[in-house]
N, C-alpha and C positions, 0 to 999 in steps of 0.2 A: 699438257703440252710444254715441252721444253722451251725456256725463253732464248731468243736469239742472243749470241755473245754481245751484239753492239746494242742490245735494247736500252742498256743503262745510259749509253752515249747519245741516244737519238735526240733528246731535247737539246744538248750541246751542239750536236751536228746541225739540227734545224736552225739554231740561233746563229751559228757561224754562216750558215747558207744565207740566211736572211740579210746579215749585215754585208756579205759579199755581194750580193745582188744589188742592195742598196748602194754600195760604193760603185758598182759598175754603171748603174744607170746614168748618173750625171757625169761621170768620167768619159764615158762613150758619147756623150752628147745627146743622148736620148731625151733628157730633161735639163733646162738651164740649171746650173749649180746654185744660182741666186734663189732659185724657187725651191730647190731640194738639194741642201748641202750634203756632201758624202760624209760618212762617219769618221773619216780621217781628220776632218777640220774641227771636229767637236771638242777634242782635249784643249786646243789652243783657246777656243772661244771659252771653255770652262774656266781655264786659268786666268784669262783676262777678267771675267766676272768675279772670280773668287778674289783676285788680288785687289780690285776696286771695292770690294765689300758689300757690292750689291747682291751677290748670290746669297750671302748669310743674312743680310737684311730682309731680302725677299722671303726666305724660308721662315724666319722669326715672326715676320708680319702674318704670313699665310697660317702658320701652324697656330698661332693666337686665336685667329678667326676660326679655324677648322675646330680646334678643341672646344672653344666656347659654344659656337654653334652647334656642333654636334652634340654636346653635354645638354644643352637647352631642349634641342629637338627630341633627343631620346628620352630625356625626363618627361617632358610633356606628352610625347607619344606613349610611353608606358602608363602614364597616370590616365590619360583620356581612354586608352584602349582597355585598360583594367575597369574603369568605371562603365563603359558601355558594353563590356564583355560580362559583367556581374549582374547589371541592372537592365532588365528589359525595357523599363520606362526611359532610362537615359539614351539607350539605343534607338528607341523610337523618336525621341525629341530631336536627336541629332541626325536621323538618317537623311533628310534632304539637305540639311547644311553640309554633310559630308559630300553628297552627290553633287552639290553646286561648286564646292570649293576644291574637291580633289582633282578635277581635270585641269585646273589652272596651273600652268607650268612655272617654275621658279622665276624664269626671266620675267614673267609678266608682273612680278612684284617689284621690280627693280624702281620703277617710277615711283611708287609709294615709299619704298625704302629711302629714296633720295629726299622726297618731300618731308618724310616723317623724321629721319635721323640726319640727314645732310650727307655729304660725301665724306664719310668716316668710318672708322672700324665697326660701330654699331650697325650700320646698315649691311655690311657684309655678313655680321653675325645673324642678322634677321633672315636674310636670303638663304644661308646655310641651314639654319634652324627650319625654316619653312620646308626646304628640300628634304630634309631628314625627317621630320615629323610624321608625314603621311605613311612612309615606309614601316616605321616602328609601329605607329598607331594600328594599322591593319594586322602587322604581325602579333602584337600584343592582344589585339581583340580576337583573333582567330585562336590563339593559343589559350587564352583564358576561357573562351567559349568551349574549347576541346577538353577542359579539365572535367574528369569524371565527377558527377554530382554526388554519386555514392561515396566517393573519397572524402567530400567536404562533410557530408553527414556522419561518416565514420569519425572524422577529426572531432565533431562536436560531441559525439558519444564518448571519446577518450579525453574530454575535458577542454578542448579549444572551442570555447562557446562564443566568445566575443569576435565580431566580424574583423578587426584588425589583426587579432591573433591567427584566425583562420587564413587570412589573406598572406601573412607573412611566413606562417609555419607550413601551409598546405598549397594554397592556390598558386602563388608565385613560384615556389619550388617546381610544382608540376608543370607549370607553363613556361618554366625558363627555357627548355631547348628551343621552343618556337620563337620566343622572345629574341633569343641571342642569334638566331639566323636572320631575323629582321635588322638587328643591330649591326651584324656583319655586312648585309647589303647596304645599310646606311653609311658605313665607312667609305664605300667607293662613291656613293651618291653625293657625299659631303665634298669629296674632292673635286668632282664636276661642278658643284655649286661654288666652290672657291673662285674658280676662274670667272664665272658668271657674275660673282659679287664683286669682283676686283676690276673688271675690265672698264668700269666707270670712273676709276681714279683712286680707289682704295689701295694703299701701298701693299704690295705682296707679288706672289708669283704671277698672277693674272695680269696685274698692271704692268710689270716688267715685261711680260711676253707681248702685250699690246704695244709698248713703246718700241720695243725690238722690230715688231713687224711693220711699224709705220716707216721704219728707216731701211726696210728689207734685210735686216740683220736675221736672216733665217736660221743661221747657225746658233744664234742665242736663243731663239725660240725653241729650237730642238733641244738645247741644252735644259731649258725649264721643263719642257714636256717630259724629258727623261728623269729630271730630277722628281716631278710629281709622281711618276711611275714607280721610282725607286722608294719614295717615302710611303707610298701606298703599300708597296710590298712588304716594307718593314713593319708598319702598322697592322697589316692584315695578318702577317706571320705572329706578331705579339698577341693579337687579339685571338688567333687560333689557339695559341699556347693557353691563354687565359681562359678560354671557352672550355678546353679539355680540362683543365684544373677545377672549373667551377662544376662541371657535369661529371666529375670523376666517380660520384657516388652512382651513377648509373651503370658502371662497369660490373 
Protein backbone atom coordinates (compact mmCIF):
# COMPACT_ATOMS: atom_id res chain seq x y z
CA UNK A 1 0.00 0.00 0.00
CA UNK A 2 1.30 3.41 -1.00
CA UNK A 3 2.11 5.71 1.92
CA UNK A 4 0.07 8.88 2.33
CA UNK A 5 2.00 11.99 1.21
CA UNK A 6 1.66 13.50 4.70
CA UNK A 7 2.74 10.34 6.53
CA UNK A 8 6.29 11.63 7.07
CA UNK A 9 4.92 14.82 8.63
CA UNK A 10 2.38 13.19 10.95
CA UNK A 11 4.67 13.19 14.02
CA UNK A 12 5.39 16.90 13.53
CA UNK A 13 1.70 17.66 12.97
CA UNK A 14 0.81 15.75 16.13
CA UNK A 15 3.44 17.63 18.13
CA UNK A 16 2.25 21.01 16.86
CA UNK A 17 -1.36 20.07 17.66
CA UNK A 18 -0.34 18.99 21.17
CA UNK A 19 1.42 22.29 21.91
CA UNK A 20 -1.43 24.22 20.33
CA UNK A 21 -3.95 22.53 22.59
CA UNK A 22 -1.69 23.05 25.59
CA UNK A 23 -1.43 26.78 24.74
CA UNK A 24 -5.16 27.13 24.32
CA UNK A 25 -6.30 25.44 27.55
CA UNK A 26 -4.86 28.02 30.02
CA UNK A 27 -5.37 31.00 27.69
CA UNK A 28 -9.09 30.18 27.34
CA UNK A 29 -9.42 30.04 31.11
CA UNK A 30 -10.14 26.32 31.22
CA UNK A 31 -7.24 25.89 33.66
CA UNK A 32 -5.55 28.46 35.86
CA UNK A 33 -2.24 29.43 34.14
CA UNK A 34 -0.57 29.27 37.55
CA UNK A 35 -1.31 25.55 37.59
CA UNK A 36 -0.62 24.86 33.91
CA UNK A 37 1.56 27.51 32.24
CA UNK A 38 1.19 27.84 28.46
CA UNK A 39 4.23 26.90 26.34
CA UNK A 40 4.65 30.52 25.25
CA UNK A 41 5.95 31.51 28.73
CA UNK A 42 8.55 28.73 28.87
CA UNK A 43 11.33 30.40 26.80
CA UNK A 44 11.43 33.37 29.18
CA UNK A 45 11.47 31.04 32.19
CA UNK A 46 14.28 29.03 30.62
CA UNK A 47 16.35 32.14 29.92
CA UNK A 48 15.97 33.26 33.55
CA UNK A 49 17.20 29.90 34.79
CA UNK A 50 20.02 29.85 32.25
CA UNK A 51 21.24 33.36 33.06
CA UNK A 52 21.17 32.67 36.80
CA UNK A 53 23.37 29.61 36.33
CA UNK A 54 20.87 27.34 38.11
CA UNK A 55 19.94 25.39 34.98
CA UNK A 56 23.54 24.38 34.24
CA UNK A 57 24.24 23.62 37.91
CA UNK A 58 21.14 21.42 38.18
CA UNK A 59 22.03 19.49 35.02
CA UNK A 60 25.61 19.00 36.18
CA UNK A 61 24.49 17.68 39.56
CA UNK A 62 21.88 15.31 38.17
CA UNK A 63 24.09 13.97 35.38
CA UNK A 64 26.76 13.15 37.95
CA UNK A 65 24.26 11.21 40.09
CA UNK A 66 22.70 9.64 37.00
CA UNK A 67 25.89 8.35 35.40
CA UNK A 68 27.38 7.00 38.63
CA UNK A 69 24.17 5.41 39.89
CA UNK A 70 23.43 3.94 36.46
CA UNK A 71 26.95 2.54 36.13
CA UNK A 72 26.86 0.90 39.57
CA UNK A 73 23.37 -0.52 39.07
CA UNK A 74 24.18 -1.88 35.61
CA UNK A 75 27.48 -3.43 36.70
CA UNK A 76 25.98 -5.12 39.76
CA UNK A 77 22.90 -6.20 37.82
CA UNK A 78 24.94 -7.85 35.08
CA UNK A 79 27.26 -9.50 37.62
CA UNK A 80 24.44 -10.88 39.77
CA UNK A 81 22.35 -11.91 36.76
CA UNK A 82 25.34 -13.71 35.26
CA UNK A 83 26.09 -15.67 38.45
CA UNK A 84 22.49 -16.76 39.03
CA UNK A 85 21.98 -17.42 35.33
CA UNK A 86 24.97 -19.77 35.15
CA UNK A 87 24.78 -21.45 38.55
CA UNK A 88 21.61 -23.21 39.66
CA UNK A 89 22.88 -23.24 43.25
CA UNK A 90 23.26 -19.44 43.28
CA UNK A 91 19.80 -19.03 41.77
CA UNK A 92 18.30 -21.29 44.42
CA UNK A 93 20.06 -19.52 47.29
CA UNK A 94 18.88 -16.08 46.15
CA UNK A 95 15.37 -17.00 44.94
CA UNK A 96 13.51 -15.84 48.05
CA UNK A 97 15.84 -12.91 48.64
CA UNK A 98 14.87 -11.67 45.18
CA UNK A 99 11.16 -12.27 45.84
CA UNK A 100 11.34 -10.29 49.09
CA UNK A 101 13.39 -7.32 47.87
CA UNK A 102 12.21 -6.92 44.27
CA UNK A 103 8.73 -5.52 45.08
CA UNK A 104 10.18 -2.79 47.35
CA UNK A 105 9.98 0.48 45.37
CA UNK A 106 12.95 2.79 45.13
CA UNK A 107 11.23 5.51 47.18
CA UNK A 108 10.98 3.10 50.11
CA UNK A 109 14.78 3.16 50.33
CA UNK A 110 14.93 6.96 50.73
CA UNK A 111 14.81 6.90 54.58
CA UNK A 112 17.67 4.40 54.69
CA UNK A 113 19.61 6.37 52.10
CA UNK A 114 19.37 9.46 54.32
CA UNK A 115 20.30 7.51 57.45
CA UNK A 116 23.22 5.70 55.83
CA UNK A 117 24.63 8.45 53.61
CA UNK A 118 23.06 11.69 54.79
CA UNK A 119 21.56 14.29 52.47
CA UNK A 120 24.34 14.25 49.92
CA UNK A 121 25.04 12.87 46.42
CA UNK A 122 25.94 9.41 47.74
CA UNK A 123 22.34 8.94 48.84
CA UNK A 124 21.07 9.91 45.39
CA UNK A 125 23.50 7.50 43.71
CA UNK A 126 22.29 4.71 46.01
CA UNK A 127 18.62 5.29 45.12
CA UNK A 128 19.36 5.38 41.39
CA UNK A 129 21.51 2.24 41.57
CA UNK A 130 18.74 0.37 43.41
CA UNK A 131 16.19 1.37 40.76
CA UNK A 132 18.46 0.27 37.92
CA UNK A 133 19.78 -2.93 39.49
CA UNK A 134 16.62 -5.05 39.30
CA UNK A 135 15.86 -4.23 35.68
CA UNK A 136 19.35 -5.18 34.53
CA UNK A 137 19.50 -8.18 36.87
CA UNK A 138 16.41 -9.83 35.40
CA UNK A 139 17.45 -8.96 31.84
CA UNK A 140 20.92 -10.44 32.37
CA UNK A 141 19.58 -13.48 34.21
CA UNK A 142 17.08 -14.26 31.44
CA UNK A 143 19.60 -13.65 28.67
CA UNK A 144 22.24 -15.87 30.29
CA UNK A 145 19.65 -18.58 30.89
CA UNK A 146 18.70 -18.38 27.21
CA UNK A 147 22.21 -19.09 25.92
CA UNK A 148 22.30 -22.44 24.14
CA UNK A 149 24.26 -24.89 26.33
CA UNK A 150 25.39 -26.71 23.21
CA UNK A 151 27.16 -23.50 22.21
CA UNK A 152 29.10 -23.53 25.48
CA UNK A 153 30.08 -27.16 25.01
CA UNK A 154 31.14 -26.43 21.45
CA UNK A 155 33.30 -23.56 22.69
CA UNK A 156 34.99 -25.94 25.16
CA UNK A 157 35.69 -28.33 22.30
CA UNK A 158 37.39 -25.51 20.38
CA UNK A 159 39.75 -24.72 23.23
CA UNK A 160 37.80 -22.30 25.45
CA UNK A 161 38.07 -24.55 28.50
CA UNK A 162 38.39 -22.10 31.41
CA UNK A 163 35.16 -20.64 32.83
CA UNK A 164 36.27 -16.97 32.52
CA UNK A 165 37.29 -17.54 28.90
CA UNK A 166 33.94 -19.15 28.01
CA UNK A 167 32.11 -16.35 29.80
CA UNK A 168 33.90 -13.56 27.95
CA UNK A 169 34.17 -15.23 24.56
CA UNK A 170 30.86 -17.09 24.36
CA UNK A 171 28.27 -16.51 27.08
CA UNK A 172 28.28 -12.72 27.31
CA UNK A 173 28.38 -12.13 23.52
CA UNK A 174 25.49 -14.57 23.03
CA UNK A 175 23.49 -12.95 25.85
CA UNK A 176 24.39 -9.37 24.93
CA UNK A 177 21.22 -8.54 22.91
CA UNK A 178 19.01 -9.38 25.91
CA UNK A 179 21.30 -7.61 28.36
CA UNK A 180 21.33 -4.44 26.27
CA UNK A 181 17.53 -4.39 26.14
CA UNK A 182 17.56 -4.32 29.94
CA UNK A 183 20.19 -1.59 30.01
CA UNK A 184 18.17 0.55 27.62
CA UNK A 185 15.11 0.18 29.85
CA UNK A 186 17.28 1.11 32.82
CA UNK A 187 18.28 4.39 31.13
CA UNK A 188 14.71 5.64 31.50
CA UNK A 189 14.21 4.16 34.96
CA UNK A 190 17.35 5.93 36.15
CA UNK A 191 15.92 9.33 35.14
CA UNK A 192 12.76 8.64 37.15
CA UNK A 193 14.94 7.63 40.09
CA UNK A 194 16.91 10.89 39.78
CA UNK A 195 13.86 12.94 40.75
CA UNK A 196 13.00 10.59 43.62
CA UNK A 197 16.59 10.73 44.83
CA UNK A 198 16.90 14.52 44.72
CA UNK A 199 13.58 15.70 46.11
CA UNK A 200 14.81 15.36 49.67
CA UNK A 201 17.49 18.00 49.20
CA UNK A 202 20.32 16.66 47.03
CA UNK A 203 21.27 19.36 44.47
CA UNK A 204 20.05 18.61 40.97
CA UNK A 205 17.04 18.77 38.67
CA UNK A 206 14.70 17.15 41.21
CA UNK A 207 15.63 19.56 43.97
CA UNK A 208 15.22 22.58 41.68
CA UNK A 209 11.79 21.34 40.57
CA UNK A 210 10.70 20.99 44.20
CA UNK A 211 11.98 24.46 45.03
CA UNK A 212 10.03 25.93 42.11
CA UNK A 213 6.86 24.01 42.99
CA UNK A 214 6.83 25.36 46.54
CA UNK A 215 6.77 28.87 45.03
CA UNK A 216 4.10 27.87 42.47
CA UNK A 217 6.65 28.66 39.74
CA UNK A 218 5.13 26.00 37.50
CA UNK A 219 6.81 27.44 34.42
CA UNK A 220 10.17 26.58 35.99
CA UNK A 221 8.91 23.09 36.87
CA UNK A 222 7.89 22.48 33.26
CA UNK A 223 11.25 23.78 32.01
CA UNK A 224 13.02 21.13 34.05
CA UNK A 225 10.54 18.43 33.03
CA UNK A 226 11.28 19.19 29.40
CA UNK A 227 15.00 19.35 30.16
CA UNK A 228 14.87 15.82 31.56
CA UNK A 229 12.89 14.64 28.53
CA UNK A 230 15.46 16.16 26.17
CA UNK A 231 18.41 14.69 28.07
CA UNK A 232 16.79 11.26 28.09
CA UNK A 233 16.09 11.51 24.37
CA UNK A 234 19.73 12.36 23.63
CA UNK A 235 21.05 9.60 25.91
CA UNK A 236 18.66 7.02 24.45
CA UNK A 237 19.60 8.00 20.89
CA UNK A 238 23.30 7.71 21.73
CA UNK A 239 22.75 4.33 23.38
CA UNK A 240 20.73 3.07 20.42
CA UNK A 241 23.61 4.00 18.12
CA UNK A 242 26.10 2.26 20.45
CA UNK A 243 23.84 -0.77 20.69
CA UNK A 244 23.79 -1.05 16.91
CA UNK A 245 27.58 -0.87 16.79
CA UNK A 246 27.99 -3.52 19.47
CA UNK A 247 25.53 -5.89 17.79
CA UNK A 248 26.61 -5.24 14.20
CA UNK A 249 28.09 -8.77 14.10
CA UNK A 250 24.50 -10.07 14.05
CA UNK A 251 23.73 -8.39 10.72
